[in-house]
N, C-alpha and C positions, 0 to 999 in steps of 0.2 A: 172610255178606257180609264182604268184606275191607275194612278201613279204609285208604284211600289218602291218605296225608298227602303234601303237596308236599315234594319234596326240596329242600334248601338248596344253595347254591353250595359247590363243593369249595374246598379251600384253594388249589389250583393256580389255579383260575379267579379267585379274589380277588387273589392276588399278581399274576397277569397283568393284571388290570384296573388295579391300582395302578401297575404299571410303565408301562402305556399312558398313564394320567392324568398321571403324573410327567413323562413325555417331552413330552406336549403342553404342560404348564405350563412346563417348562424352555424349550421353543422360543418360547412366547409371551413369557416374561420376557426372553429374549435379544432378541427382536424389539422389545420396548418400549425396552430399553436402547439398541439400535442406532438406533432412531428418534429417541431423545432426543439422542444424539451427533450425528446428522445434522442435527437441528434447530438445535443450538447451532453447529455448523459453518456452516450456512447463514446464521445470524444474524451470525456473525463475518464471513463473506464479504460480506454485504450492508453491514455497517458499513465494511468495507475499501473497497468500491466507492464508498460515500458519501464517505469520506475522500479517495479518489482524485479524485472529481469536484470536491470542495471545493478540493483542491490545484491541480487543473487550472485552475479558474476564478480562483483567487487568483494563479496564475502569469501568466495572461493579463492580469489587472488590474495586477500588478506590472510586467509588460512595458510595458503601456500608459501607466504613470505615468512612464516614463523614455525619454529619447532612445535610439536604437539603439547608437551608438558615440560615442567621445569626439570624433570628427571633427564630430559634430552638436551637441556640448555636453557638459556634465559635471554630475553623474555620469551615466554611461550604463549601459544594460542589459548590454552585453558586457564593457566594461572596468571597470565599477564605479567606484570612487573614485580611480582613478589619474590622474595628470596634475597640472600646476601649478594648474589651475583648480579642482581638487577638494580643496583643503586642508580637512581635518576630516571628509571623507566616509569612511564605513567600509563601503561596499558592496563585496562581493567581486568579483574578476575571475572570469568564467565560464570554466572549463576542462573539457575532456571527461574528464580524469583524476580529478576529484573528484566527490563526491556532495553534494547540497544538500537543504535542507528550507526550507519557508516557515513562519514562525511569526508570530503577531500580536504587535504591540507591547503590553506589559502595560497593561491598562485601555482599549485602543483596538482594537476588533474590526474596524476598517476599514483599518488600516495594517499592511502586511506587511513583514517582514524576510527577505531571502534569506540563509541561513546555510550556510557551507561546513562540512559535517560532518567533513571530513578534518582541518580545523584546530580546530574546536570540536565534538567529538563528543557532548558532554553537553548541548548547548543545544537539541537536538531530541528530547525524550523521547517514548516510546511513548504511545499513547492509553490510556485506562483499561482497555481490553480487551487490551492488549499488542500493538497493531498499530503498526508503524513505517512511515513513509512517507518515501521518499528519491527525489530526482530526479537523473538524469544528463543532461547536455547533449551533443549531437552537432551540430557545425556542418555546414551544407549549402550548396551553391550559391554560390560555390566555396570550397574550402579550399586554402590554399597548402601546399606540402610542408613548409615550416618550421613551420606551425601543426600539421600532423599529427604531426611528430616531437616537438614540445613538448607536445602535448595541448591546445593553446589553440584556442578557437573564433575564427576570423578575423573581423576587423571588416569584411572584404570579403564575408562571408557575408550573403546576403539572407534566409536562413531558418536557424532553429535548431530542432532536434528535441529535445524534452524527454521523456525516458522516465521516467515516474513509477511507482514500484513500491511496493506495500504488502506487507509480510511479517508473518506471525504464526505461532504454533504452536498447534495445537488437538489434540484427541484422535486425529486421523488423522495427525499429524506436522506438518512445516513446510509452510506454505501461502504462496502469493503471488498477487497480481493486478497487472495492469499497465495503464497508460493512456498513450497517446502524444499529445503536443500539439505542433503545429507553430507556432512563433512567427516572425513575419515582420518584416522591417524596416519595412514600411508598416503602420501600426496599423490 
């Protein structure tokens, strides 16, 4: 009788099995890394949307705390601290040519300052995660031709559109999210 011993795997079969196993592990590792990058990006987008919502609500509150134009009193939302009645007021004039941010007064989380980032670029730092939030205003209903050429929002406007944009950089490159708020003359 002949002894039949089981034969082992050939060297080619072992190498082929390791190649398949290595490819599967490589794809799995790439998938895990890509999933982690996507999760971090989603977390940053969520934080940016939270900051946009916070800025939108703060902007509405800031608008509600002031009269619409200097014709209604001083300081005003549109013309800031201009005029003889506004001595000592440092509120900025809203123009469509500039960008703004809202910051809280140090030590007071309920009082907001509107800062013209064109004039004061370093007063609106990015968040801990590197997200910057800026607002541009556009006058609506109606704008005079003089205001359009100067970039000013007319005090005759009954609405102002605030385009609030958050920007940040993540592993996928430069990202942004936007929120639009319509501010009206009537609170």
